[in-house]
N, C-alpha and C positions, 0 to 999 in steps of 0.2 A: 647147547643151548643154555647161558646162566643170566638169569633173573635177578636182576638187584631192585629188590623193594625199598619205596621213599620213607623218612623218619622215623604164548608164547604165542608171542601172537601170529596168524598169518600175515603177511606182507601187502601192503594195499598198493601196487605199484600206480605210479603215476611217472608222467613222461619226465624224460632228464630236460632237466632247467638249462639250456645251454643260452646264456645273454652277453653280451659286452659286459662290464663291469658297470659305465654308468652311460646308462642311452640316454636319448632324448629325452624328458619329462616334466614335470610339473614341479618347480623346487619351491620349498617351504623352508622359511630358516628360522630361527629362532637363538637368540642367543641370552641365557640366564647370568645371574649375577652370580660366580662362585661364591662357594660354601668357604673355600680356604683362597688362598694365594699362592702364588708360585715365587714370590720374594726370598731374598736372603733374611735372617733374623733383625739387619739393619733397616728391614722394608726399604730401600732403594735399591740394590741389584738383583734384576732375575736369578731366582735359581736353577739350577742346572737342570735341563729335564731329563728324567735318563731315555736311553732310546733303545727303539724294540730291538730285539735279538733278530739276528740272521735269518729270513724266511726256509721256511724247509719247503721243497719243491717235488720230495719224495715221499709218496703220501703210502707206500706197498705197506708199511710197518704200522701203519692205523689197523686195529683189527675192531671188528662190529660185532664179537664174539655175545658180549653181555645183553642185555634189556634193563630199563629202567623203566619202574613199574608203578608210577604214581600211588600217591598215600589214599587218595578217592579210589582206586582202583577203576578210574574212567579212562587212560591210557596208559600204552605204554610206546616207550620207542628206544632206537639202539642206544648205549651209552657207549660211545669210543672209548678205548683205551683211551686213559693217560686224561680226560674229563669226568669232574669230581663231581656231582651233586652237591647243588645249594640246596639249603631250605626251598620248599614246596611255596607256593602259593595257590591257596582256597579259598573263592569269596563265591559267594550263591549264584555267581552269572559264568564265572572264568576259576579253571585250575591251569596253573603255572609250571613250571619247574625251568634252572639255570644249571646247565652242565659246564663246568667253569675248566679251561687248562688252564695252570700258572706259569708251561714255560713256554707256548707259544702266543700266550697272553688272549687265545680267543673264547669266545662264548655261546653255548648256544642255550637257546630259550625257546622251548616246545607248549605251545596253548592248546586248551579246546575253552572255547566260549560259547555261551547259551544267547545269541541276542534277542533283543526285546522285539525288536517286529523279524519277519520273515526274511531269510535271505537265500533266494532260489534262483539266481543270475549273474554271469560276470558283474552284469553293470549294479545290481545289488551290494555284490563284494566291493565294486571299487569306491561306491559311495559309504559302504561302511567305515575304511579308514582313511576317515576323514585327517583332516589336517590338528583338528580338537584330538582325536581319540590318536593320534601318532605322537602329540605333543606329551597325551600322558604317558605313554608306554617311554616316551625317553628321559622319565623327571628327573633319574639319578644322574644322565650326564652332563656338560654343562652347554653343547649346541648342541642342535643337531639339523640337517637340510638332507631334503629329499632329491636322489641326483636323478632319480629314473623311474617309472611306474610301466607297467606289461601287462595285458590281460593276454595269458596264453590259454586259451579252450575256458575250462572253467574255474582254473587258478587266475590270483594277481600275485606279480614277482614287484618288488620294491626293493630299491637300493637307497643308499644313503650314505653321508658322510657325517663322522660324530665326532664331538670332541669331550674330552674328561682330561682334569689337571693337566691339560698344555699338552696330550699327548691327542695324537689324528687317528681313529678307527675308519673303518668297512663296513658298511652293512649290507646283507639281503636278508628280506625277509619273504617266504612263500606260505600263501593262504588259500583254499580251499574250504569250500564246503562240504561236507560231510552229508551221506545219503537221510541221513537222521535230520539232518536241519542245524549243523552244529560248525561251526567256522573253526577248522583246526588250522594251525600257523608253526613256523617252525623261521627264528632267526639267528640269522652266524653273524658274528661278531669278529672282525679281525682289527689285528694293524694293518695301517695304510698299505704299508709295505709288503702284507702277504697276502694278494689278491688272488695265485694260484689256491690255496688255502682254502679261499672265502668258498670260491666257486666248487672246488671239490668236495668240501660240507656239505652247501646248497645243493648238488648233483645227487649226492648219497645221502644225507639225513629223511630229508623229508619222506618219501617214499617208506619209512619205517616207522614214522608216527603212526599207529592204530590206536581208534579208538572202539573202548567197550559198547556198543552201540547197547546191548544189553540191560547198560546200566542206566542209562540215561531217563528213563520213566522217575527213579528214584531222586532224591534232592542231589545238588552235587556238591555242597560241603560237607554229605556224608563221607565220613572213612570207609576203611575197607580192611579188613583181614584176611590175607594171602599166607597160604600156605604153602612151598614151590614144592617139598618132600612128600607132602601129602595129596597136592595138585589139587585143591579147591580155592574158591574164596568166596566172601560174603560181606555185604556192606552194611553199615549199621550208620545211629544216629552220633550226631559228635559228641554228645553228651554221656555218650556210653563209654566205658573202658574193660580193654582188655586187661584180665587181669591173674592169667595165666596161661603157659603160650611157649610150644618149643616146635622145633620143625618136626615134622610127622608125628605130634604128638598130640594130644586132646584140646581145644581151645578151651577159655570159658572166657565170657562177655558179658560185664553187668549193665547194667543204669536204669531208672527209672522202674523199679522195682521188678526188673524182667532178670531172669538168668536164661543164659543163651550157650550152650557146649557148639563146638564145633571137631568133627571126630572121623574120623575111614577104619573099618575093620576089616581085616585081609581076607580073602578067600570065602566073601558072603556076598548074596546075590536075592534079592526080592523077585520074586515071579508075576506076583496077582498081587491085587488087591488084599486077598484073605493073607497071605503070607506080610505085606506090609502092616496089616492093622494087629498080625501074631508079635512081629518084630516089638512093636509098640507096647502090647499090653504085658512083653517079657520084663520090661524095664523096672515094673513094681506093681503091686499089689494094689487091685482096685481100679484101673485105669479103665475109663469109660470112651471106646472110641468114637466120635460123633461123626466124621465122616472122611473116607479115604477116597482122592484124586487122583487120576493121571497124570503127571508134567512132561514134561522132554527140556532139559537145562543143558546150553554147549552143546547139543546132541546127542547126550546120553539121556537115555528115559529112566522113569524113576516112580515115587508115589508120594505124596503131599498130606500126611494122617492127620485129622485136629482129634486130640482126645481132651479128656478132662480128668480130674482126682480131688482127691482131699487129702492133705498133710496132716504129719502126725498132730497136729492142731487142733484138727476141725475145720480148718481153714480150706474153702476150695480155692481149686486151680484149674485153671487149661492150658493147653499147649499145642502147638506143633513141628512136627517133625516131620522135617523132609531128606528122602532117604533117594541115590541116585546110584545106580549100577554103573561104577566106572570101567570102561575097557581097560583099566590098568587091574581088573580083578580084585577092588573094592570097590565095598558100599561106603559113599559118601554121607556124614550124616551130617544137619542142622539140626537140633533139638532146642526148640524155644520155650520159656514157661513163664506165668506171668497171673497175675491176683484176679483172682473173679471164675466164676463155674460155669462149666457150659458156654462158652466162648468160641463159637467154630472160625477159625480163622480161615477156614477154605470159602466161607461164604460172605464174607464183610466185604461192603464197599465205600468206596471211598469217604462219603461221609461219618464213619463211624468213628468213635475212640479210638479204634483198636485198628483203622488204618494202616499207621505204621507200623505197626507188630506184621503185617500180614505184607507190605513191601519187604520189610527188611528179607523176610523169609522166599521172597520171589526172587531176591538177587543171588540167593546161595547158587553156585555153579562150579563145576572142574574148570578149572586153567585149559584154554584152549586147547596147548601142546599137549593134555593129557589124553584129549577126544581125537587129536590125530589117527 
């Protein structure tokens, strides 16, 4: 399995979606003024609208070996061979990506949304996808119409007919509420003559969307640094910057007078709190360990070591090192350092000025496939 990182997860199985493409349902339509025209240069004769490619009905050659990893780290999804990731969307309440295939003119859209109010039932989910919300979601198309809506157990399936640049497309959206209360959605868009492809993708792709619920306690808009070779990941504020990284090598992330280093060491294991404290004090002279707490991340155990030290100029600094004993016989390390003396990040609360730093370190974990 190859993970494709944006700009390994266990698949949450959903029941197969098998519906007629356009069943009976509430219809909504909206026609907008197009931003361009479909006329020739003289403005009188209609331009020739390109025809769609012949639809493919043999899907055996579509490989799902790759997974797309959203740059926020909030979800992954299977990336079929031939579908390329476009620029992801990152907002405080929603993250999204579109995967586009230029050969068959199809698009896969995957999103994770944090609703303003709790959505717990199928009726709540049905109400969430209002006409206004759907209208916004189709803003880049000239017109759209809802042609069918069905509630299947804990999911809602919505069919559409849409038009853009004089061409007609069909679409199906499958949405459900994650155990953590966020809304997961996969929308498939294909030319109107490619209904078998639409149904195949709508059945195959939604079960592969995996939300990383472990990260949902941190802000949606935070970014992530994930190293597939080293098998670990951490999230950080979007104002921070990755200044140095390479697969399997130490990575440096900085911002707001903070320095974060993420790395792994082969054939090293930390067995107890004393060993964890000793590992940290070996980094430099004059380190004072403030506390050591056991942690479990991604199914593996380790320790969180808060410490303080003084730099060469005599300025006080504090730090937190999270040490995870990976099943790959590697010690996975995230080491955060910041100005200020004797700040114990193992003990800060949500109102502390250091709470964001503690939250960053709470997100350090190994990639799920490494924990299997």
